[in-house]
RODO-2510 file (C-alpha; in nm, 4 decimals, decimal comma):
residues 71
     n   res          X          Y          Z
     1     m    -8,9261    -5,1060     2,1146
     2     s    -8,7701    -5,3662     1,8296
     3     a    -8,4942    -5,4947     1,8254
     4     d    -8,3539    -5,3592     1,5332
     5     g    -8,3519    -5,0725     1,6796
     6     g    -8,7030    -4,8911     1,7221
     7     n    -8,7344    -4,5929     1,5702
     8     s    -8,4196    -4,4721     1,5018
     9     g    -8,3476    -4,7968     1,3337
    10     l    -8,6716    -4,7358     1,0773
    11     m    -8,5529    -4,3535     1,0116
    12     m    -8,1917    -4,4745     0,9365
    13     k    -8,3184    -4,7629     0,7194
    14     a    -8,5826    -4,5111     0,5399
    15     l    -8,2533    -4,2807     0,4910
    16     k    -8,0566    -4,5502     0,3208
    17     d    -8,3668    -4,6809     0,1077
    18     l    -8,4188    -4,3503    -0,0508
    19     i    -8,0700    -4,2754    -0,1069
    20     v    -8,0013    -4,6284    -0,2765
    21     h    -8,3017    -4,5301    -0,4526
    22     w    -8,1997    -4,1486    -0,5658
    23     e    -7,8867    -4,2806    -0,6697
    24     t    -8,0364    -4,5036    -0,9107
    25     t    -8,2840    -4,2182    -1,0813
    26     g    -7,9307    -4,0724    -1,1650
    27     n    -7,9252    -4,3227    -1,3956
    28     s    -8,1883    -4,1557    -1,5844
    29     w    -8,2975    -3,8279    -1,4504
    30     k    -7,9686    -3,6093    -1,5044
    31     d    -8,1305    -3,2916    -1,5639
    32     q    -8,0862    -2,9610    -1,3325
    33     a    -8,3803    -3,0368    -1,1771
    34     r    -8,2726    -3,3329    -1,0402
    35     v    -7,9537    -3,1696    -0,9687
    36     e    -8,1418    -2,8182    -0,7322
    37     f    -8,3794    -3,1043    -0,6097
    38     d    -8,0758    -3,2997    -0,4914
    39     k    -7,9840    -2,9676    -0,3130
    40     e    -8,2396    -2,7728    -0,2030
    41     f    -8,4236    -3,0859    -0,0577
    42     l    -8,1971    -3,4503    -0,0208
    43     q    -7,8484    -3,2363     0,0700
    44     q    -8,0778    -3,0658     0,3707
    45     l    -8,2961    -3,3909     0,4456
    46     i    -7,9909    -3,6327     0,5149
    47     p    -7,8318    -3,4550     0,8232
    48     a    -8,1924    -3,3389     0,9606
    49     v    -8,3036    -3,7517     0,9689
    50     r    -7,9544    -3,8816     1,1200
    51     s    -7,9742    -3,6218     1,3936
    52     a    -8,3694    -3,7134     1,4360
    53     s    -8,2557    -4,0884     1,4688
    54     r    -7,9876    -3,9514     1,7064
    55     a    -8,2427    -3,8194     1,8924
    56     a    -8,4752    -4,1136     1,8856
    57     q    -8,2175    -4,3213     2,0260
    58     e    -8,1547    -4,1302     2,3094
    59     i    -8,5315    -4,0974     2,3850
    60     e    -8,5227    -4,5042     2,3740
    61     n    -8,2211    -4,5242     2,5442
    62     l    -8,3945    -4,2708     2,8379
    63     l    -8,7421    -4,5231     2,8285
    64     r    -8,5421    -4,8363     2,8406
    65     k    -8,3650    -4,6941     3,1940
    66     v    -8,7224    -4,5758     3,3214
    67     r    -8,8527    -4,8950     3,2703
    68     s    -8,5821    -5,0498     3,4102
    69     d    -8,5982    -4,8553     3,7247
    70     i    -8,9438    -4,8746     3,7914
    71     t    -8,9547    -5,2339     3,7663
***
């Protein structure tokens, strides 16, 4: 596990980067396809990634506890 939060931290950083890049596309991509893509994919992806990140953090915490218990 890395000091930056392991897999949980990586997922949240990737989500943050995705959101920043997505918002940047709004400057040049302003049609209905963008609206639909945002609604159908990104708005569902964001809470799913946050949930997966929380679960990964819980697993990382449990693994840390197990490791400390067996040493």
